[in-house]
C-alpha positions in Angstrom: 8.9 -19.1 20.6 6.5 -18.4 17.3 6.6 -15.5 15.8 3.4 -13.5 15.8 0.5 -14.1 13.7 -2.0 -11.1 13.7 -2.6 -8.0 15.5 -4.0 -7.7 19.2 -6.8 -5.6 20.0 -4.3 -2.7 21.7 -2.7 -3.0 18.0 -5.5 -2.3 16.3 -6.7 0.3 18.4 -3.0 2.3 17.9 -3.5 1.7 14.2 -7.5 3.2 13.5 -6.1 5.7 15.4 -3.1 6.4 12.8 -5.3 5.7 9.8 -8.0 8.2 11.0 -5.2 10.7 11.0 -3.8 10.1 7.5 -6.8 8.9 5.8 -10.0 10.9 6.8 -11.5 13.1 4.4 -9.2 11.4 1.9 -10.5 9.5 -1.5 -10.8 6.0 -2.7 -8.6 6.1 -5.7 -8.7 2.1 -6.8 -8.7 -1.3 -4.9 -6.9 -4.3 -5.9 -6.4 -7.8 -4.7 -3.1 -8.8 -3.6 -1.7 -12.1 -2.3 -3.9 -13.0 1.0 -6.1 -9.9 0.8 -7.1 -6.5 -0.4 -5.1 -3.2 -1.4 -6.9 0.2 -0.7 -5.6 3.1 -2.9 -6.2 6.2 -1.0 -5.7 10.0 -2.2 -5.1 11.7 1.2 -6.6 15.1 1.5 -3.3 16.8 0.9 -3.1 15.0 -2.6 -0.8 12.1 -1.8 -1.4 9.0 -3.1 -1.4 6.1 0.2 -1.9 2.2 0.4 -3.4 0.4 2.8 -3.0 -3.5 2.9 -6.1 -5.2 4.2 -5.4 -8.7 5.4 -8.7 -10.2 7.3 -7.6 -12.4 10.0 -4.1 -11.1 10.0 -3.3 -7.1 9.5 -4.6 -3.7 8.5 -1.8 -1.1 8.0 -0.5 1.6 5.7 2.4 0.1 3.1 5.0 1.3 1.1 5.9 -2.2 -0.3 3.3 -3.0 -3.6 3.8 -6.4 -4.6 1.9 -7.7 -7.6 -1.8 -6.2 -7.8 -4.8 -8.3 -9.2 -8.7 -8.4 -10.0 -8.8 -11.5 -8.4 -12.2 -12.4 -6.4 -14.9 -10.0 -5.9 -12.7 -6.8 -6.3 -14.7 -5.4 -9.5 -17.8 -5.4 -7.0 -15.6 -4.0 -4.0 -14.4 -1.5 -6.9 -17.9 -0.4 -7.6 -19.0 0.9 -4.3 -15.7 2.4 -3.2 -13.8 4.2 -5.9 -14.3 7.7 -5.7 -15.7 7.5 -2.1 -14.6 9.8 0.5 -13.2 8.5 3.9 -15.0 10.1 6.8 -13.4 8.2 9.3 -11.7 4.8 10.7 -12.5 3.7 14.3 -12.2 0.5 15.9 -15.3 -1.6 16.7 -15.5 -1.5 20.6 -12.3 -3.0 21.5 -12.1 -5.8 19.4 -9.8 -6.8 16.3 -11.9 -5.0 14.1 -11.8 -1.9 12.1 -14.9 0.2 10.3 -14.0 2.4 8.0 -17.0 4.9 7.0 -16.8 6.0 3.9 -19.3 8.6 2.0 -20.4 7.3 -2.0 -23.4 9.5 -3.9 -24.4 10.7 -0.3 -25.1 7.5 1.3 -22.5 6.1 4.3 -21.2 2.7 3.6 -19.4 0.6 6.3 -16.0 -0.7 5.1 -15.5 -3.6 7.9 -12.0 -5.6 8.3 -12.3 -8.1 10.7 -9.0 -9.2 11.7 -10.4 -11.9 14.2 -9.3 -15.4 12.9 -11.4 -16.7 9.9 -12.6 -13.0 9.8 -14.2 -11.1 6.1 -14.2 -7.8 4.7 -17.4 -6.7 4.3 -18.9 -3.4 2.8 -22.2 -2.7 4.5 -25.0 -0.2 3.6 -26.8 2.4 5.8 -29.6 0.0 6.8 -27.1 -2.8 7.5 -27.2 -4.9 4.6 -24.0 -6.9 2.9 -23.3 -5.5 0.0 -20.6 -7.5 -0.7 -18.0 -9.5 1.4 -14.4 -10.6 0.2 -16.2 -14.4 0.9 -19.1 -15.6 2.4 -19.3 -17.7 5.8 -22.3 -19.5 7.4 -21.2 -20.6 10.8 -22.9 -21.4 14.1 -22.9 -17.9 15.5 -23.6 -15.8 12.1 -24.2 -15.8 8.1 -22.5 -13.4 6.5 -23.3 -12.9 2.5 -24.7 -10.4 0.5 -27.9 -9.3 0.4 -29.0 -10.0 4.5 -28.1 -7.9 7.3 -24.3 -7.9 8.6 -23.9 -9.4 11.9 -20.7 -9.1 13.8 -18.6 -11.6 15.5 -18.9 -12.6 19.0 -17.2 -10.3 20.7 -16.3 -9.0 24.3 -17.9 -6.0 26.1 -15.6 -2.7 25.8 -13.7 -3.3 29.2 -12.9 0.5 29.1 -17.2 1.0 29.2 -17.4 -1.6 32.3 -17.6 -0.6 36.0 -15.6 -2.4 38.7 -18.7 -4.7 39.4 -19.0 -5.8 35.9 -15.4 -6.8 36.3 -15.7 -8.4 39.4 -18.9 -10.8 38.3 -16.8 -11.3 34.7 -13.6 -12.2 36.6 -15.2 -14.5 39.2 -16.3 -17.4 36.2 -12.4 -17.9 35.8 -9.9 -19.7 38.1 -7.1 -17.2 37.9 -6.6 -13.6 37.5 -4.5 -13.8 34.3 -7.3 -16.3 32.7 -10.4 -13.9 33.6 -8.5 -10.6 32.2 -8.0 -12.6 29.0 -11.0 -15.3 28.5 -13.4 -13.0 30.5 -12.8 -9.3 29.5 -10.6 -9.7 26.3 -7.6 -8.4 26.9 -4.5 -9.4 25.0 -2.0 -11.7 26.7 0.8 -10.0 26.1 -1.3 -6.7 28.0 -1.8 -8.6 30.7 1.9 -9.8 31.3 3.0 -6.5 30.8 1.2 -4.4 33.4 -0.1 -7.3 35.6 3.1 -9.0 37.7 3.4 -12.9 37.3 2.3 -13.6 41.0 -0.5 -11.7 40.8 -1.5 -13.3 37.2 -1.7 -16.5 38.7 -3.7 -15.8 42.1 -7.3 -16.9 42.4 -9.4 -13.7 41.7 -11.9 -15.0 44.9 -8.7 -14.5 46.8 -8.7 -11.1 45.6 -10.1 -8.2 47.3 -12.1 -5.6 45.5 -9.8 -3.2 45.8 -7.3 -4.9 44.4 -9.4 -5.9 41.5 -9.6 -2.0 41.3 -6.1 -1.1 41.5 -5.6 -3.5 38.8 -8.7 -2.0 36.4 -7.0 1.2 37.1 -3.6 0.1 35.8 -4.6 -1.7 33.0 -7.0 0.9 31.5 -4.2 3.5 32.0 -2.0 1.9 30.5 -4.2 1.0 27.1 -5.1 5.0 27.3 -1.2 6.2 27.3 -0.1 3.6 25.0 -3.4 4.6 22.4 -2.2 8.2 23.1 1.5 7.9 22.9 2.6 4.8 21.0 6.4 3.7 20.8 6.1 0.6 18.0 8.6 -1.6 18.2 9.9 -4.9 16.7 11.7 -7.9 18.5 14.1 -9.4 16.3 15.5 -12.8 17.6 19.0 -14.3 15.7 17.9 -11.6 13.2 14.3 -12.8 12.4 10.9 -11.1 13.9 9.5 -12.5 16.9 6.7 -10.0 17.7 5.6 -6.2 17.3 3.9 -4.0 20.0 2.9 -0.7 20.4 5.0 0.0 23.4 8.5 -1.3 24.4 8.2 -4.7 26.6 9.8 -4.7 29.9 10.8 -7.9 29.3 12.8 -8.8 25.8 13.9 -12.6 25.5 17.4 -13.4 25.7 19.5 -13.3 22.7 16.8 -10.4 21.0 17.1 -7.0 20.2 14.5 -4.3 19.8 14.2 -2.4 16.6 11.9 1.4 17.7 9.6 2.8 14.6 8.1 6.3 14.3 4.6 4.9 13.8 2.7 1.4 14.2 1.8 1.4 10.5 5.7 1.7 9.8 6.6 -1.4 12.4 3.7 -3.6 11.2 4.2 -3.0 7.7 8.3 -4.0 8.4 7.3 -6.8 10.6 5.4 -8.9 8.0 7.9 -7.8 5.1 10.4 -9.2 7.2 8.5 -12.5 8.4 7.3 -13.1 4.5 11.2 -13.0 3.7 12.2 -15.0 6.5 9.7 -17.8 5.7 10.2 -17.4 2.1 11.4 -20.2 -0.2 14.8 -20.6 -1.0 14.3 -20.4 -4.8 16.9 -19.7 -7.2 20.6 -18.9 -6.4 20.1 -15.2 -6.9 17.5 -14.9 -4.2 19.3 -16.9 -2.1 22.3 -15.0 -2.1 20.4 -11.7 -1.8 18.4 -13.4 1.6 22.0 -14.4 2.9 22.9 -10.9 2.5 19.6 -9.3 3.8 20.3 -11.8 6.9 23.4 -10.5 8.0 22.4 -6.8 7.0 19.7 -7.2 9.8 22.0 -8.5 12.3 24.4 -5.5 11.9 21.5 -3.4 11.9 20.4 -5.2 15.0 23.8 -4.6 16.9 24.1 -1.0 15.7 20.5 -0.1 17.2 21.7 -2.1 20.2 25.0 0.0 20.6 22.6 3.4 19.7 20.5 2.3 22.8 23.2 1.8 25.0 24.9 5.0 24.3 22.1 7.0 24.6 21.1 5.7 28.0 24.7 6.1 29.1 24.7 9.9 27.7 21.4 10.5 29.4 23.1 9.5 32.8 25.9 11.2 32.2 24.2 14.4 31.9 22.2 14.2 34.9 24.8 13.1 37.0 27.3 15.3 35.2 28.9 17.0 38.7 29.0 13.5 40.5 31.0 12.2 37.2 33.4 15.1 37.3 34.0 14.7 41.3 34.9 11.0 40.4 37.3 11.9 37.7 38.8 14.9 39.7 39.2 12.6 42.6 41.1 10.0 40.4 43.0 12.1 38.4 44.2 13.7 41.6 45.0 10.3 43.0 47.0 9.3 39.9 49.0 11.9 40.0 49.8 11.7 44.1 49.8 8.5 45.0 49.9 6.6 41.5 46.9 4.0 39.9 46.8 2.1 43.7 44.8 4.9 45.0 42.0 5.3 42.8 40.5 2.9 44.9 39.0 5.4 47.0 37.2 7.1 44.7 34.4 5.0 44.0 35.6 3.6 40.7 34.2 0.1 39.3 37.6 -0.3 38.2 40.5 0.7 36.1 43.1 0.1 33.9 46.8 1.6 34.3 47.8 0.5 30.4 45.3 2.5 28.8 44.8 5.2 31.3 41.0 4.5 31.7 39.1 4.1 34.7 35.3 2.8 34.9 32.4 3.7 37.1 29.0 3.0 38.0 26.0 5.1 37.5 22.2 4.2 38.3 23.1 0.8 36.8 25.4 2.1 34.1 28.8 1.5 33.4 31.0 4.9 31.9 34.3 4.7 31.1 36.6 7.7 31.1 39.9 8.6 30.5 41.8 10.0 33.5 44.1 12.8 30.7 41.0 14.2 29.1 38.6 16.8 29.9 35.4 15.2 31.5 33.5 17.9 28.9 35.5 16.7 26.0 34.8 13.2 26.8 31.0 13.8 27.2 31.3 15.8 23.7 33.4 13.3 22.5 30.6 10.3 22.9 27.6 12.7 21.8 29.8 12.8 18.7 30.1 9.2 18.5 26.6 8.7 19.0 25.6 10.8 15.8 28.5 8.9 13.9 26.2 5.9 15.1 22.8 7.0 14.5 24.0 7.8 10.9 25.2 4.6 10.6 21.9 3.3 11.5 20.0 5.3 8.7 22.7 4.0 6.1 21.5 0.2 7.5 18.0 0.8 7.4 18.6 2.2 3.8 20.5 -0.8 2.6 18.1 -3.1 4.5 15.2 -1.7 2.4 17.4 -2.0 -0.5 18.3 -5.9 0.2 14.4 -6.4 0.7 12.9 -5.1 -2.2 15.7 -6.8 -4.3 14.7 -9.8 -2.2 11.1 -9.1 -3.2 11.6 -9.0 -6.8 13.8 -11.6 -7.2 11.2 -14.1 -5.7 8.7 -12.2 -7.8 10.5 -12.9 -11.0 11.3 -16.5 -10.1 7.4 -17.2 -9.2 6.3 -15.6 -12.4 8.9 -17.8 -14.1 6.7 -20.8 -12.3 3.3 -19.5 -13.0 2.3 -17.7 -16.2 -1.5 -16.9 -16.2 -3.0 -18.0 -19.4 -5.5 -15.6 -20.8 -7.9 -15.7 -24.1 -8.2 -12.6 -26.5 -12.1 -11.2 -26.0 -14.3 -10.4 -28.8 -16.8 -7.7 -29.1 -18.6 -6.7 -32.3 -16.7 -2.9 -32.3 -13.3 -4.4 -32.2 -13.7 -4.7 -36.0 -13.3 -0.7 -36.2 -11.1 1.8 -34.1 -12.8 2.5 -31.1 -12.5 3.9 -27.4 -14.2 3.4 -24.4 -13.6 7.5 -23.2 -13.0 8.3 -19.6 -16.4 9.2 -19.0 -17.5 6.0 -20.9 -18.8 6.7 -24.0 -18.0 4.1 -26.8 -16.5 5.7 -30.1 -15.9 3.7 -33.5 -13.9 4.6 -36.6 -13.2 3.3 -39.7 -10.2 1.9 -40.6 -11.0 2.8 -44.4 -13.8 4.2 -46.6 -15.9 1.3 -46.6 -16.1 1.1 -42.7 -16.1 4.6 -42.7 -19.6 4.1 -44.6 -20.6 1.2 -42.5 -20.0 3.3 -39.1 -22.1 6.3 -40.4 -24.7 4.4 -42.1 -25.2 1.9 -39.3 -24.3 3.4 -35.8 -24.8 7.0 -36.4 -27.8 8.6 -34.3 -29.4 11.7 -34.7 -28.5 12.4 -30.9 -24.7 11.0 -31.6 -21.8 12.8 -32.6 -19.2 12.5 -35.4 -15.7 13.4 -35.0 -13.3 13.8 -38.0 -9.8 15.5 -38.8 -9.9 18.8 -40.5 -8.2 17.2 -43.2 -9.5 14.9 -46.6 -8.9 10.9 -46.0 -8.9 9.9 -42.4 -11.1 8.0 -39.9 -14.9 8.7 -39.5 -15.6 8.6 -35.7 -19.0 8.3 -34.1 -19.2 8.9 -30.6 -22.6 7.1 -29.3 -24.0 9.5 -26.1 -26.6 7.4 -25.3 -29.0 10.7 -24.7 -26.5 12.3 -22.6 -23.8 15.1 -23.5 -20.4 14.0 -23.5 -17.6 16.6 -21.6 -14.9 18.1 -23.3 -12.3 16.1 -22.2 -14.2 13.2 -24.0 -14.7 14.8 -27.0 -10.9 15.9 -27.1 -9.6 12.3 -26.5 -12.0 11.1 -29.7 -10.1 14.0 -31.8 -7.1 12.2 -30.4 -7.9 9.3 -32.2 -9.6 11.0 -35.6 -6.4 13.1 -36.4 -4.0 9.9 -35.6 -6.0 7.7 -37.8 -5.7 10.3 -40.7 -3.6 11.2 -43.4 -1.9 13.4 -41.7 -0.1 10.6 -39.9 1.6 9.4 -42.7 2.4 13.0 -43.9 4.3 13.6 -40.6 2.4 16.2 -39.3 2.7 17.2 -35.3 -1.2 18.4 -34.9 -4.1 19.5 -36.5 -7.8 20.6 -36.2 -10.8 18.3 -35.7 -14.4 18.8 -35.6 -17.5 17.5 -34.4 -21.2 17.8 -35.2 -24.3 16.1 -34.2 -25.5 13.4 -35.9 -28.4 14.9 -37.7 -26.2 17.0 -39.4 -24.6 14.3 -41.0 -26.0 13.3 -44.7 -25.2 10.9 -47.7 -27.1 12.9 -49.9 -24.8 15.4 -52.0 -26.5 18.6 -53.2 -28.4 18.1 -56.8 -25.8 17.2 -59.5 -22.7 16.2 -57.2 -21.6 12.7 -56.3 -20.4 11.5 -53.1 -17.5 9.0 -53.2 -17.8 6.0 -50.9 -16.9 7.1 -47.3 -17.7 10.8 -47.9 -20.6 12.9 -46.1 -21.7 15.9 -46.5 -22.3 18.4 -43.3 -25.0 20.7 -43.1 -25.0 23.6 -40.2 -22.3 24.7 -37.9 -19.4 22.6 -37.3 -17.4 22.9 -33.7 -13.3 22.6 -34.0 -11.2 21.3 -31.5 -8.1 23.1 -32.2 -4.5 21.7 -32.1 -5.0 18.2 -31.5 -1.6 16.5 -31.5 -0.8 13.0 -33.4 0.2 10.9 -31.0 -1.6 7.6 -29.7 -0.9 4.6 -27.3 -1.4 1.3 -28.2 -1.6 -1.5 -25.5 -3.0 -4.3 -24.6 -5.9 -4.8 -21.4 -6.2 -8.0 -19.2 -9.9 -8.4 -17.8 -11.1 -10.5 -14.8 -7.5 -12.1 -15.2 -9.0 -14.2 -18.1 -9.1 -12.1 -21.0 -7.0 -9.6 -23.0 -7.8 -7.1 -25.4 -5.5 -4.9 -27.7 -6.5 -1.1 -27.2 -5.6 2.2 -28.7 -6.1 6.1 -27.5 -4.3 9.3 -26.2 -1.7 8.1 -23.8 -3.4 9.6 -20.4 -6.6 7.4 -21.6 -4.8 4.0 -21.1 -2.3 5.2 -18.7 -5.5 6.3 -16.2 -6.6 2.3 -16.7 -5.6 0.1 -14.4 -6.2 -2.7 -16.5 -3.9 -1.7 -19.1 -0.7 -3.9 -18.1 1.8 -2.5 -21.0 1.5 0.0 -23.6 3.9 1.7 -26.3 3.4 5.6 -27.5 3.6 6.4 -30.8 3.9 9.3 -32.9 4.7 9.9 -36.8 8.2 8.6 -37.8 9.8 5.6 -39.4 9.1 2.2 -38.3 6.5 0.0 -40.2 3.6 -0.6 -38.1 4.9 -4.7 -38.1 8.4 -3.4 -36.5 6.3 -1.4 -34.0 4.2 -5.0 -33.6 7.2 -7.0 -33.0 8.8 -4.4 -30.6 5.8 -4.5 -28.4 5.2 -8.1 -28.2 8.6 -8.5 -27.5 8.1 -6.3 -24.5 5.6 -8.4 -23.3 7.9 -11.7 -22.9 8.7 -10.9 -19.3 5.0 -10.6 -18.3 3.4 -13.8 -16.3 0.6 -13.6 -19.0 0.5 -15.8 -21.9 -1.8 -14.3 -24.4 -3.1 -16.9 -26.4 -3.9 -16.2 -30.0 -2.1 -12.6 -29.9 -0.9 -12.1 -33.5 1.2 -9.2 -34.6 -1.7 -8.4 -36.8 -3.4 -7.6 -33.6 -0.7 -4.9 -33.0 -0.4 -3.7 -36.6 -4.5 -2.6 -36.8 -4.0 -0.7 -34.2 -1.0 1.4 -35.4 -1.5 4.5 -37.6 1.3 4.3 -40.1 4.9 4.8 -39.8 6.0 5.2 -36.3 8.2 6.6 -33.3 8.0 4.5 -29.9 8.9 7.1 -27.4 7.6 5.4 -24.9 7.2 1.8 -23.8 5.2 1.4 -20.4 4.9 -1.8 -18.3 3.1 -2.2 -15.2 3.5 -4.6 -12.3 
C-alpha cells in the first residue's frame, strides 16, 4: 500500500472550516518560500502568531514545524500584495481540492488561491479576476495562468451537494459501475465512497439500480460529508510505525497490522502526517541522524501500542459502565459457585473462561472481553481499571512529547547535514550610501551619516535638502545624519531610530555614556556660513531657529548581515528592534559601550557566521569594523533560521 500523497476534497472541506475559524480577521504578517511551497505567517485576531504551510498540489495546513525559510521564486512579489493584509475568510471552492483566502488589502479584495490538485498553482487574483502573481506560470490545453491575464479555475466537477437527483442519475449513467460513477462522474473521493457504499453495491451496474436506491445512496453520501465537516474525527493510520493515510473520520476498516492515532484537529493530523512521511523517507544521512531516526521509529511503535491499549481499555470500560448490573450479576454468580461447589460450577455463570490458579474469570459483553477477579469487589475493579486508563493516557502524553522532541532533533540533524553539504554563495551588494553610516528606517526612509568630519561635510553639503531633516547628538563630535524625507514627514519612530544612530556614532560612545539627547531640524535651518567674524571648522555647521529635542536616547546599536534574494548580502547597523523586525537580517550582534576593540567584535561576529549555510564572498573584518562605534561589549548575538 502506497502512502497518501495529498488532500482529498473532503479533507480540504474540513481544513477550510478550521482555517476560517483560526485565521479570519487575522493579519498577514509575512510570507516565505519553503522547500516545496510557501509559508504564510499570520497574526490571528487574538494576537497569536500562526503559520500555514501551502504546497500546491499537496497540502495546506497550520503547522508548528518551521524549517528553513527563504525568499526564493516570486515570494517578494507575493509579499508586496499580502503583507499587512487582512484575511476576511478561508473557503473551499465548490467541493474541490482548491482553497480560497479572501484577503483585504488597501480597500481592495484579493483572492489568494491554492490549488491542491496535481500540478496546481498558488495565485493572487485581483477584484477584476486578473492574476497579480502566481508561484509559477502554466500553459496547458485547458487554461493559461500567468500574471496580467484573467484567472480561470482548472476543470472541476460541479458541487454534488448542489445537484438534484435527476442530475445524479444522468451523470452516473455515463459509467459502468456505481463506484466508478461516484468517483469519476461526481468527484467523490474514493475513500469516502468506500466508507459509505458497500462493496457489492459499488460494483453494481448503474443501469441495474432503481432511482430509489440511487436516492438512498445520495442521502447517505451527502449526510456523511455534512456530518464529517461539522464533527470531524481526524486520524492518521500507521502501519509498521510508518504513516499510511490520514482522514477526517475513523475508517470502518483498518488494514491488518495497522493502528489509528486520533488528533484534536484536521490541521494537526495533516501536519503530523506529512512530517512523519518526510522523516520516514529521509535519506539515512550521517550517523547522528540515523541514530535518532532508529530511536524515533521505536518511539512511534511504542506510541502506537500505547494508543491501541488506551482505545481497547476505553471500549471495555464503556461496556463495563453500560452493562454494570449484568457484570455484577455474573461476578456474584461466580463468587457463589466458587464458595459452594468450586471452580467447575463457574461454567453455569455464562463465563467465557476462567483460571483458578489466578482467581480470575473472563466474560464476553458486546464483543468485549472483561477479565475480573473473583475475590475483589466489582466496583473496586472498575475503579482500578479507570485508574489504569488514566495512567495509560499520561504515558501516551509523555510518549507524544518524546516523539515530538525526536522529530525536532531529527529534522535539525538532517538540516545540519544538508547545510554541510549545501552552502549558498552570496556576493556583497554595493550601494552609493554604503560609504557612510546609513539606515533604512521602519517607515522606509533613507538616513546617511558621516564617519568623520570630512564625510559630515559631504553628507550635508551634497545630500541635505531644504525639506530633509538634519539629526545630531547634543554633544560636540559625532556623526551628522541626514534623513531624506522625499516630500513626506517621518514619524516619531523613524526620527528616534536615526537619533539612536546619531548618539551611538558620537564621542559619547568612547566616553562610555549610557544615554544622550539628540536634536533634529529642517535642512533649511542648517548653514555652512558662520556669523561675521567667526570660523567654522570642517564638519561643523550653524543651526538657525528652534531645535527639536529627542531626549534620553540610549547608546546601543546592533550590527548585522542581511541576505537579499538569496544572492546578495550587505552589512547593516541600527537599533536592535529595527534589525530584529527585518526578516532578511539573518544574524546580528547588539553592542553597548565597553572594552572590546572593534576588531575583536568583528572577529567574534564573523566566527558566529561559520555555522550558517551561506558563504559571504568578499566579507572582510573591516566591513564589520566600519559599523562598530568604538570599544564595545556584546550583549546579544542573534542568529535566525
